[in-house]
Backbone as XML, in Angstrom:
<?xml version="1.0"?>
<chain id="A" units="angstrom">
  <residue number="1" name="MET">
    <atom name="N" x="143.854" y="149.902" z="108.852"/>
    <atom name="CA" x="143.714" y="149.523" z="110.310"/>
    <atom name="C" x="143.882" y="148.253" z="110.019"/>
  </residue>
  <residue number="2" name="ASP">
    <atom name="N" x="144.695" y="147.303" z="109.234"/>
    <atom name="CA" x="144.943" y="146.231" z="109.787"/>
    <atom name="C" x="146.468" y="145.541" z="110.771"/>
  </residue>
  <residue number="3" name="ASP">
    <atom name="N" x="146.915" y="147.140" z="111.130"/>
    <atom name="CA" x="147.334" y="146.863" z="112.265"/>
    <atom name="C" x="147.545" y="146.683" z="113.439"/>
  </residue>
  <residue number="4" name="PRO">
    <atom name="N" x="147.889" y="145.996" z="114.385"/>
    <atom name="CA" x="146.623" y="145.392" z="115.621"/>
    <atom name="C" x="147.495" y="146.242" z="116.024"/>
  </residue>
  <residue number="5" name="SER">
    <atom name="N" x="148.706" y="147.770" z="116.291"/>
    <atom name="CA" x="148.709" y="148.548" z="117.390"/>
    <atom name="C" x="147.191" y="149.541" z="117.582"/>
  </residue>
  <residue number="6" name="THR">
    <atom name="N" x="146.913" y="149.680" z="116.234"/>
    <atom name="CA" x="145.934" y="150.562" z="115.785"/>
    <atom name="C" x="144.555" y="150.252" z="116.154"/>
  </residue>
  <residue number="7" name="GLN">
    <atom name="N" x="144.752" y="148.583" z="116.007"/>
    <atom name="CA" x="143.023" y="148.458" z="116.649"/>
    <atom name="C" x="143.221" y="148.499" z="118.214"/>
  </residue>
  <residue number="8" name="ALA">
    <atom name="N" x="144.321" y="147.994" z="118.891"/>
    <atom name="CA" x="144.331" y="148.029" z="120.014"/>
    <atom name="C" x="144.396" y="149.271" z="120.568"/>
  </residue>
  <residue number="9" name="PHE">
    <atom name="N" x="145.135" y="150.676" z="119.860"/>
    <atom name="CA" x="144.432" y="151.722" z="120.234"/>
    <atom name="C" x="142.827" y="152.145" z="120.215"/>
  </residue>
  <residue number="10" name="LEU">
    <atom name="N" x="142.144" y="152.075" z="118.892"/>
    <atom name="CA" x="141.336" y="152.219" z="118.987"/>
    <atom name="C" x="140.181" y="151.563" z="120.403"/>
  </residue>
  <residue number="11" name="LEU">
    <atom name="N" x="140.902" y="150.129" z="120.135"/>
    <atom name="CA" x="139.495" y="149.366" z="121.455"/>
    <atom name="C" x="140.030" y="150.057" z="122.973"/>
  </residue>
  <residue number="12" name="ALA">
    <atom name="N" x="140.994" y="150.884" z="123.020"/>
    <atom name="CA" x="141.537" y="151.489" z="124.203"/>
    <atom name="C" x="140.690" y="152.814" z="124.302"/>
  </residue>
  <residue number="13" name="VAL">
    <atom name="N" x="140.888" y="153.371" z="123.524"/>
    <atom name="CA" x="139.717" y="154.468" z="123.725"/>
    <atom name="C" x="138.258" y="153.969" z="124.364"/>
  </residue>
  <residue number="14" name="LEU">
    <atom name="N" x="137.741" y="153.343" z="123.115"/>
    <atom name="CA" x="136.223" y="152.347" z="123.445"/>
    <atom name="C" x="136.230" y="151.882" z="124.658"/>
  </residue>
  <residue number="15" name="THR">
    <atom name="N" x="137.196" y="151.547" z="124.741"/>
    <atom name="CA" x="136.832" y="151.041" z="126.350"/>
    <atom name="C" x="136.706" y="152.101" z="127.725"/>
  </residue>
  <residue number="16" name="ALA">
    <atom name="N" x="137.720" y="152.826" z="127.372"/>
    <atom name="CA" x="138.129" y="153.624" z="128.439"/>
    <atom name="C" x="136.973" y="154.754" z="128.167"/>
  </residue>
  <residue number="17" name="GLY">
    <atom name="N" x="136.363" y="155.399" z="126.946"/>
    <atom name="CA" x="135.001" y="156.306" z="126.767"/>
    <atom name="C" x="133.975" y="155.816" z="127.776"/>
  </residue>
  <residue number="18" name="GLY">
    <atom name="N" x="133.704" y="153.771" z="127.175"/>
    <atom name="CA" x="133.068" y="153.295" z="128.099"/>
    <atom name="C" x="132.892" y="153.858" z="129.714"/>
  </residue>
  <residue number="19" name="GLY">
    <atom name="N" x="133.513" y="153.337" z="129.700"/>
    <atom name="CA" x="133.696" y="153.618" z="131.393"/>
    <atom name="C" x="133.627" y="154.773" z="132.135"/>
  </residue>
  <residue number="20" name="LEU">
    <atom name="N" x="134.209" y="155.729" z="131.637"/>
    <atom name="CA" x="134.065" y="157.144" z="131.053"/>
    <atom name="C" x="132.208" y="157.274" z="131.105"/>
  </residue>
  <residue number="21" name="THR">
    <atom name="N" x="131.542" y="157.555" z="130.240"/>
    <atom name="CA" x="130.387" y="157.204" z="129.973"/>
    <atom name="C" x="129.750" y="157.071" z="130.828"/>
  </residue>
  <residue number="22" name="GLY">
    <atom name="N" x="130.086" y="154.899" z="131.541"/>
    <atom name="CA" x="129.216" y="154.632" z="132.827"/>
    <atom name="C" x="128.964" y="155.838" z="133.923"/>
  </residue>
  <residue number="23" name="TYR">
    <atom name="N" x="130.224" y="156.315" z="134.191"/>
    <atom name="CA" x="130.738" y="156.981" z="135.613"/>
    <atom name="C" x="130.313" y="158.800" z="135.421"/>
  </residue>
  <residue number="24" name="ILE">
    <atom name="N" x="129.500" y="158.612" z="134.177"/>
    <atom name="CA" x="129.111" y="160.332" z="133.927"/>
    <atom name="C" x="127.500" y="159.947" z="134.032"/>
  </residue>
  <residue number="25" name="ARG">
    <atom name="N" x="127.407" y="158.665" z="133.538"/>
    <atom name="CA" x="125.266" y="158.829" z="133.348"/>
    <atom name="C" x="125.075" y="157.547" z="134.403"/>
  </residue>
  <residue number="26" name="THR">
    <atom name="N" x="125.505" y="157.303" z="135.213"/>
    <atom name="CA" x="125.074" y="156.168" z="136.662"/>
    <atom name="C" x="126.080" y="156.952" z="137.749"/>
  </residue>
  <residue number="27" name="GLY">
    <atom name="N" x="126.994" y="157.542" z="137.890"/>
    <atom name="CA" x="128.198" y="157.820" z="139.017"/>
    <atom name="C" x="128.661" y="156.435" z="139.277"/>
  </residue>
  <residue number="28" name="SER">
    <atom name="N" x="128.439" y="155.379" z="138.396"/>
    <atom name="CA" x="129.454" y="154.407" z="138.711"/>
    <atom name="C" x="131.239" y="154.292" z="139.193"/>
  </residue>
  <residue number="29" name="ILE">
    <atom name="N" x="131.761" y="153.987" z="140.008"/>
    <atom name="CA" x="133.046" y="154.434" z="140.293"/>
    <atom name="C" x="133.160" y="152.718" z="139.420"/>
  </residue>
  <residue number="30" name="PRO">
    <atom name="N" x="132.894" y="151.393" z="139.934"/>
    <atom name="CA" x="133.578" y="150.306" z="139.460"/>
    <atom name="C" x="133.282" y="151.000" z="137.531"/>
  </residue>
  <residue number="31" name="SER">
    <atom name="N" x="132.520" y="150.773" z="137.138"/>
    <atom name="CA" x="132.543" y="150.869" z="135.897"/>
    <atom name="C" x="133.544" y="151.606" z="135.136"/>
  </residue>
  <residue number="32" name="VAL">
    <atom name="N" x="133.630" y="153.272" z="135.843"/>
    <atom name="CA" x="134.643" y="154.221" z="134.985"/>
    <atom name="C" x="136.304" y="153.199" z="135.362"/>
  </residue>
  <residue number="33" name="ALA">
    <atom name="N" x="136.411" y="152.714" z="136.711"/>
    <atom name="CA" x="137.355" y="152.083" z="137.260"/>
    <atom name="C" x="138.160" y="150.636" z="135.864"/>
  </residue>
  <residue number="34" name="ALA">
    <atom name="N" x="136.688" y="149.996" z="135.755"/>
    <atom name="CA" x="136.488" y="148.887" z="134.725"/>
    <atom name="C" x="137.469" y="149.268" z="133.884"/>
  </residue>
  <residue number="35" name="GLY">
    <atom name="N" x="137.319" y="150.211" z="133.015"/>
    <atom name="CA" x="136.628" y="150.341" z="131.912"/>
    <atom name="C" x="138.258" y="151.275" z="131.170"/>
  </residue>
  <residue number="36" name="MET">
    <atom name="N" x="138.861" y="152.404" z="132.505"/>
    <atom name="CA" x="140.303" y="152.843" z="132.619"/>
    <atom name="C" x="141.489" y="151.898" z="132.727"/>
  </residue>
  <residue number="37" name="THR">
    <atom name="N" x="140.950" y="150.509" z="132.910"/>
    <atom name="CA" x="141.864" y="149.654" z="133.502"/>
    <atom name="C" x="141.919" y="148.836" z="132.123"/>
  </residue>
  <residue number="38" name="VAL">
    <atom name="N" x="141.415" y="148.731" z="131.847"/>
    <atom name="CA" x="141.061" y="147.916" z="130.294"/>
    <atom name="C" x="141.494" y="148.833" z="129.258"/>
  </residue>
  <residue number="39" name="GLY">
    <atom name="N" x="141.247" y="149.767" z="129.410"/>
    <atom name="CA" x="141.950" y="150.817" z="128.174"/>
    <atom name="C" x="143.537" y="150.398" z="128.495"/>
  </residue>
  <residue number="40" name="ALA">
    <atom name="N" x="143.802" y="151.492" z="129.782"/>
    <atom name="CA" x="145.053" y="151.841" z="129.849"/>
    <atom name="C" x="145.559" y="149.834" z="129.703"/>
  </residue>
  <residue number="41" name="LEU">
    <atom name="N" x="145.534" y="149.197" z="129.613"/>
    <atom name="CA" x="145.664" y="147.407" z="129.410"/>
    <atom name="C" x="146.210" y="147.527" z="127.743"/>
  </residue>
  <residue number="42" name="TYR">
    <atom name="N" x="145.052" y="147.814" z="126.683"/>
    <atom name="CA" x="145.062" y="148.256" z="125.432"/>
    <atom name="C" x="145.568" y="149.068" z="124.960"/>
  </residue>
  <residue number="43" name="GLY">
    <atom name="N" x="146.024" y="150.050" z="125.771"/>
    <atom name="CA" x="146.571" y="151.468" z="125.025"/>
    <atom name="C" x="148.262" y="150.552" z="126.083"/>
  </residue>
  <residue number="44" name="LEU">
    <atom name="N" x="148.823" y="150.226" z="125.866"/>
    <atom name="CA" x="149.999" y="149.685" z="126.237"/>
    <atom name="C" x="150.337" y="148.822" z="125.691"/>
  </residue>
  <residue number="45" name="GLY">
    <atom name="N" x="149.587" y="147.986" z="124.960"/>
    <atom name="CA" x="149.822" y="146.685" z="124.441"/>
    <atom name="C" x="149.476" y="147.554" z="123.023"/>
  </residue>
  <residue number="46" name="GLY">
    <atom name="N" x="149.121" y="148.639" z="122.630"/>
    <atom name="CA" x="149.454" y="149.277" z="121.537"/>
    <atom name="C" x="150.920" y="149.634" z="121.394"/>
  </residue>
  <residue number="47" name="LEU">
    <atom name="N" x="151.121" y="150.543" z="122.265"/>
    <atom name="CA" x="151.965" y="150.976" z="123.017"/>
    <atom name="C" x="153.839" y="149.975" z="122.500"/>
  </residue>
  <residue number="48" name="ARG">
    <atom name="N" x="153.313" y="149.270" z="122.684"/>
    <atom name="CA" x="154.198" y="147.827" z="122.876"/>
    <atom name="C" x="154.326" y="147.207" z="121.847"/>
  </residue>
  <residue number="49" name="ILE">
    <atom name="N" x="153.773" y="147.135" z="121.061"/>
    <atom name="CA" x="153.523" y="146.091" z="119.566"/>
    <atom name="C" x="154.083" y="147.159" z="118.555"/>
  </residue>
  <residue number="50" name="ARG">
    <atom name="N" x="153.846" y="148.835" z="118.222"/>
    <atom name="CA" x="154.206" y="149.676" z="117.800"/>
    <atom name="C" x="155.728" y="149.784" z="118.103"/>
  </residue>
  <residue number="51" name="ASN">
    <atom name="N" x="156.129" y="149.270" z="119.123"/>
    <atom name="CA" x="157.656" y="149.803" z="119.320"/>
    <atom name="C" x="158.640" y="148.380" z="119.584"/>
  </residue>
  <residue number="52" name="ARG">
    <atom name="N" x="157.327" y="147.575" z="118.881"/>
    <atom name="CA" x="158.119" y="146.024" z="119.016"/>
    <atom name="C" x="158.552" y="145.821" z="120.017"/>
  </residue>
  <residue number="53" name="GLN">
    <atom name="N" x="157.896" y="146.166" z="121.597"/>
    <atom name="CA" x="159.122" y="145.930" z="122.682"/>
    <atom name="C" x="157.877" y="144.062" z="122.755"/>
  </residue>
  <residue number="54" name="PRO">
    <atom name="N" x="158.428" y="143.400" z="123.727"/>
    <atom name="CA" x="157.933" y="142.278" z="124.566"/>
    <atom name="C" x="156.563" y="142.647" z="125.069"/>
  </residue>
  <residue number="55" name="TYR">
    <atom name="N" x="155.092" y="141.742" z="124.580"/>
    <atom name="CA" x="154.500" y="140.934" z="125.458"/>
    <atom name="C" x="153.463" y="142.556" z="125.638"/>
  </residue>
  <residue number="56" name="GLY">
    <atom name="N" x="153.430" y="143.335" z="124.355"/>
    <atom name="CA" x="152.274" y="143.874" z="123.618"/>
    <atom name="C" x="151.162" y="142.778" z="123.261"/>
  </residue>
  <residue number="57" name="LEU">
    <atom name="N" x="151.308" y="141.961" z="122.111"/>
    <atom name="CA" x="149.827" y="141.617" z="122.082"/>
    <atom name="C" x="149.655" y="140.607" z="123.005"/>
  </residue>
  <residue number="58" name="GLU">
    <atom name="N" x="150.112" y="140.697" z="123.739"/>
    <atom name="CA" x="150.140" y="139.115" z="125.233"/>
    <atom name="C" x="149.189" y="140.062" z="126.618"/>
  </residue>
  <residue number="59" name="MET">
    <atom name="N" x="149.636" y="141.305" z="125.902"/>
    <atom name="CA" x="148.944" y="142.560" z="127.101"/>
    <atom name="C" x="147.051" y="142.761" z="126.300"/>
  </residue>
  <residue number="60" name="ALA">
    <atom name="N" x="147.506" y="142.744" z="124.994"/>
    <atom name="CA" x="146.229" y="143.752" z="124.749"/>
    <atom name="C" x="145.389" y="142.072" z="124.847"/>
  </residue>
  <residue number="61" name="LEU">
    <atom name="N" x="145.807" y="140.760" z="124.614"/>
    <atom name="CA" x="144.890" y="139.580" z="124.699"/>
    <atom name="C" x="144.079" y="139.901" z="126.162"/>
  </residue>
  <residue number="62" name="LEU">
    <atom name="N" x="145.603" y="140.046" z="126.946"/>
    <atom name="CA" x="144.452" y="139.846" z="128.577"/>
    <atom name="C" x="143.831" y="140.924" z="128.590"/>
  </residue>
  <residue number="63" name="ALA">
    <atom name="N" x="143.502" y="142.092" z="128.198"/>
    <atom name="CA" x="142.628" y="143.023" z="128.369"/>
    <atom name="C" x="141.427" y="142.571" z="127.701"/>
  </residue>
  <residue number="64" name="SER">
    <atom name="N" x="141.603" y="142.221" z="126.465"/>
    <atom name="CA" x="140.405" y="140.882" z="125.615"/>
    <atom name="C" x="139.830" y="140.127" z="126.518"/>
  </residue>
  <residue number="65" name="LEU">
    <atom name="N" x="140.182" y="139.413" z="126.986"/>
    <atom name="CA" x="139.797" y="138.375" z="128.004"/>
    <atom name="C" x="139.620" y="139.118" z="129.509"/>
  </residue>
  <residue number="66" name="VAL">
    <atom name="N" x="140.242" y="139.317" z="129.610"/>
    <atom name="CA" x="139.309" y="140.725" z="131.330"/>
    <atom name="C" x="137.854" y="140.892" z="130.736"/>
  </residue>
  <residue number="67" name="LEU">
    <atom name="N" x="137.803" y="141.927" z="129.930"/>
    <atom name="CA" x="136.931" y="142.368" z="129.059"/>
    <atom name="C" x="135.901" y="141.624" z="128.390"/>
  </residue>
  <residue number="68" name="ALA">
    <atom name="N" x="136.121" y="140.380" z="128.207"/>
    <atom name="CA" x="135.040" y="139.013" z="127.435"/>
    <atom name="C" x="134.576" y="138.309" z="129.079"/>
  </residue>
  <residue number="69" name="GLY">
    <atom name="N" x="135.796" y="138.138" z="130.681"/>
    <atom name="CA" x="135.430" y="137.684" z="131.616"/>
    <atom name="C" x="134.449" y="138.089" z="132.346"/>
  </residue>
  <residue number="70" name="SER">
    <atom name="N" x="134.464" y="139.695" z="132.452"/>
    <atom name="CA" x="133.126" y="140.263" z="132.698"/>
    <atom name="C" x="132.264" y="140.439" z="132.129"/>
  </residue>
  <residue number="71" name="SER">
    <atom name="N" x="131.708" y="140.920" z="131.132"/>
    <atom name="CA" x="131.026" y="141.154" z="130.527"/>
    <atom name="C" x="130.005" y="140.123" z="129.279"/>
  </residue>
  <residue number="72" name="ILE">
    <atom name="N" x="130.713" y="139.144" z="128.893"/>
    <atom name="CA" x="129.743" y="137.740" z="128.950"/>
    <atom name="C" x="128.337" y="136.892" z="129.483"/>
  </residue>
  <residue number="73" name="PRO">
    <atom name="N" x="129.317" y="136.756" z="130.577"/>
    <atom name="CA" x="128.391" y="136.367" z="131.565"/>
    <atom name="C" x="127.255" y="136.831" z="131.899"/>
  </residue>
  <residue number="74" name="ARG">
    <atom name="N" x="127.438" y="138.584" z="132.253"/>
    <atom name="CA" x="126.570" y="139.592" z="132.032"/>
    <atom name="C" x="125.676" y="139.609" z="130.462"/>
  </residue>
  <residue number="75" name="ALA">
    <atom name="N" x="126.029" y="139.821" z="129.869"/>
    <atom name="CA" x="125.326" y="139.654" z="128.559"/>
    <atom name="C" x="124.600" y="138.511" z="128.450"/>
  </residue>
  <residue number="76" name="ILE">
    <atom name="N" x="125.225" y="137.594" z="128.724"/>
    <atom name="CA" x="124.008" y="136.228" z="128.910"/>
    <atom name="C" x="122.984" y="135.844" z="130.093"/>
  </residue>
  <residue number="77" name="LYS">
    <atom name="N" x="123.437" y="136.823" z="131.329"/>
    <atom name="CA" x="122.635" y="136.973" z="132.436"/>
    <atom name="C" x="120.977" y="137.987" z="131.771"/>
  </residue>
  <residue number="78" name="THR">
    <atom name="N" x="121.661" y="139.113" z="131.524"/>
    <atom name="CA" x="121.265" y="140.185" z="131.428"/>
    <atom name="C" x="120.179" y="140.559" z="129.632"/>
  </residue>
  <residue number="79" name="GLN">
    <atom name="N" x="121.223" y="140.093" z="128.843"/>
    <atom name="CA" x="120.577" y="140.131" z="127.637"/>
    <atom name="C" x="120.445" y="141.997" z="127.395"/>
  </residue>
  <residue number="80" name="LYS">
    <atom name="N" x="120.710" y="142.652" z="127.984"/>
    <atom name="CA" x="120.759" y="144.308" z="127.231"/>
    <atom name="C" x="122.046" y="144.504" z="126.563"/>
  </residue>
  <residue number="81" name="PRO">
    <atom name="N" x="121.908" y="145.651" z="125.938"/>
    <atom name="CA" x="122.863" y="145.819" z="124.778"/>
    <atom name="C" x="123.877" y="146.475" z="125.546"/>
  </residue>
  <residue number="82" name="LEU">
    <atom name="N" x="124.430" y="146.961" z="126.305"/>
    <atom name="CA" x="125.865" y="147.019" z="126.581"/>
    <atom name="C" x="126.904" y="145.843" z="126.866"/>
  </residue>
  <residue number="83" name="PRO">
    <atom name="N" x="126.322" y="145.487" z="128.135"/>
    <atom name="CA" x="127.155" y="143.708" z="128.197"/>
    <atom name="C" x="127.360" y="143.038" z="126.263"/>
  </residue>
  <residue number="84" name="ILE">
    <atom name="N" x="126.180" y="143.278" z="125.889"/>
    <atom name="CA" x="126.632" y="142.370" z="124.890"/>
    <atom name="C" x="127.584" y="143.339" z="123.901"/>
  </residue>
  <residue number="85" name="GLY">
    <atom name="N" x="127.669" y="145.188" z="123.760"/>
    <atom name="CA" x="128.366" y="145.240" z="123.063"/>
    <atom name="C" x="129.597" y="145.426" z="123.469"/>
  </residue>
  <residue number="86" name="LEU">
    <atom name="N" x="130.034" y="145.336" z="125.075"/>
    <atom name="CA" x="131.157" y="144.854" z="125.231"/>
    <atom name="C" x="131.936" y="143.280" z="125.047"/>
  </residue>
  <residue number="87" name="SER">
    <atom name="N" x="130.664" y="142.544" z="124.782"/>
    <atom name="CA" x="130.980" y="141.283" z="124.860"/>
    <atom name="C" x="132.042" y="140.717" z="122.972"/>
  </residue>
  <residue number="88" name="ILE">
    <atom name="N" x="131.202" y="141.680" z="122.851"/>
    <atom name="CA" x="131.077" y="141.519" z="120.644"/>
    <atom name="C" x="132.648" y="142.512" z="120.751"/>
  </residue>
  <residue number="89" name="VAL">
    <atom name="N" x="132.956" y="143.911" z="121.515"/>
    <atom name="CA" x="133.974" y="143.721" z="121.547"/>
    <atom name="C" x="135.594" y="143.453" z="122.168"/>
  </residue>
  <residue number="90" name="ALA">
    <atom name="N" x="135.208" y="142.345" z="122.898"/>
    <atom name="CA" x="135.460" y="141.676" z="123.487"/>
    <atom name="C" x="136.693" y="140.219" z="122.481"/>
  </residue>
  <residue number="91" name="ALA">
    <atom name="N" x="135.432" y="140.128" z="121.842"/>
    <atom name="CA" x="135.264" y="138.569" z="121.001"/>
    <atom name="C" x="136.568" y="139.588" z="120.254"/>
  </residue>
  <residue number="92" name="PHE">
    <atom name="N" x="136.174" y="140.009" z="119.572"/>
    <atom name="CA" x="136.509" y="141.266" z="118.480"/>
    <atom name="C" x="138.652" y="140.857" z="118.826"/>
  </residue>
  <residue number="93" name="GLY">
    <atom name="N" x="138.650" y="142.050" z="120.027"/>
    <atom name="CA" x="140.151" y="141.177" z="120.470"/>
    <atom name="C" x="140.584" y="140.259" z="120.890"/>
  </residue>
  <residue number="94" name="LEU">
    <atom name="N" x="140.106" y="139.370" z="121.200"/>
    <atom name="CA" x="140.460" y="138.047" z="121.805"/>
    <atom name="C" x="140.697" y="137.426" z="120.028"/>
  </residue>
  <residue number="95" name="TYR">
    <atom name="N" x="140.299" y="137.073" z="119.200"/>
    <atom name="CA" x="140.238" y="136.898" z="117.964"/>
    <atom name="C" x="141.714" y="137.544" z="117.423"/>
  </residue>
  <residue number="96" name="ARG">
    <atom name="N" x="141.306" y="138.671" z="117.269"/>
    <atom name="CA" x="142.240" y="139.348" z="116.678"/>
    <atom name="C" x="143.547" y="139.195" z="116.784"/>
  </residue>
  <residue number="97" name="PHE">
    <atom name="N" x="143.770" y="139.575" z="118.098"/>
    <atom name="CA" x="145.546" y="139.081" z="118.585"/>
    <atom name="C" x="145.935" y="137.832" z="119.091"/>
  </residue>
  <residue number="98" name="GLY">
    <atom name="N" x="144.836" y="136.829" z="119.340"/>
    <atom name="CA" x="144.886" y="135.568" z="119.690"/>
    <atom name="C" x="145.150" y="134.912" z="118.314"/>
  </residue>
  <residue number="99" name="THR">
    <atom name="N" x="144.980" y="135.141" z="117.272"/>
    <atom name="CA" x="145.361" y="135.388" z="115.525"/>
    <atom name="C" x="147.168" y="135.697" z="115.441"/>
  </residue>
  <residue number="100" name="VAL">
    <atom name="N" x="147.166" y="136.943" z="115.421"/>
    <atom name="CA" x="148.359" y="137.142" z="115.629"/>
    <atom name="C" x="149.207" y="136.688" z="116.065"/>
  </residue>
  <residue number="101" name="TRP">
    <atom name="N" x="148.847" y="136.539" z="118.005"/>
    <atom name="CA" x="150.025" y="135.366" z="118.364"/>
    <atom name="C" x="149.974" y="134.813" z="117.996"/>
  </residue>
  <residue number="102" name="ARG">
    <atom name="N" x="149.238" y="133.385" z="117.538"/>
    <atom name="CA" x="149.713" y="132.555" z="117.314"/>
    <atom name="C" x="150.160" y="132.265" z="115.867"/>
  </residue>
  <residue number="103" name="ALA">
    <atom name="N" x="150.590" y="132.736" z="114.586"/>
    <atom name="CA" x="150.836" y="133.267" z="113.458"/>
    <atom name="C" x="152.075" y="133.921" z="114.277"/>
  </residue>
  <residue number="104" name="GLN">
    <atom name="N" x="152.250" y="134.432" z="115.205"/>
    <atom name="CA" x="154.376" y="134.660" z="115.728"/>
    <atom name="C" x="155.255" y="132.990" z="116.195"/>
  </residue>
  <residue number="105" name="ALA">
    <atom name="N" x="154.037" y="132.315" z="116.798"/>
    <atom name="CA" x="154.255" y="131.663" z="117.273"/>
    <atom name="C" x="155.455" y="130.084" z="116.988"/>
  </residue>
</chain>
């Protein structure tokens, strides 16, 4: 589980699954669009990391930044569990992929 590509794939499943769940529960098209987009960024980043292609870590870091930018303000404003959980996922991604990226530089 220490492999960043595995963590990117896990975050891809969590975010895409969360977006799909949001759509099923509330019919929210923005929820499914955002979840699938961020999940695709994590998944593509994971594939590029695993295949040792350039910009894999950066793509996973971008996904974490997008997720953090949308969820942290909502978590602060609403104090609801879902935005707080998404903020934790985003913070984990920012820390993990940022740490690996900085070690490579």
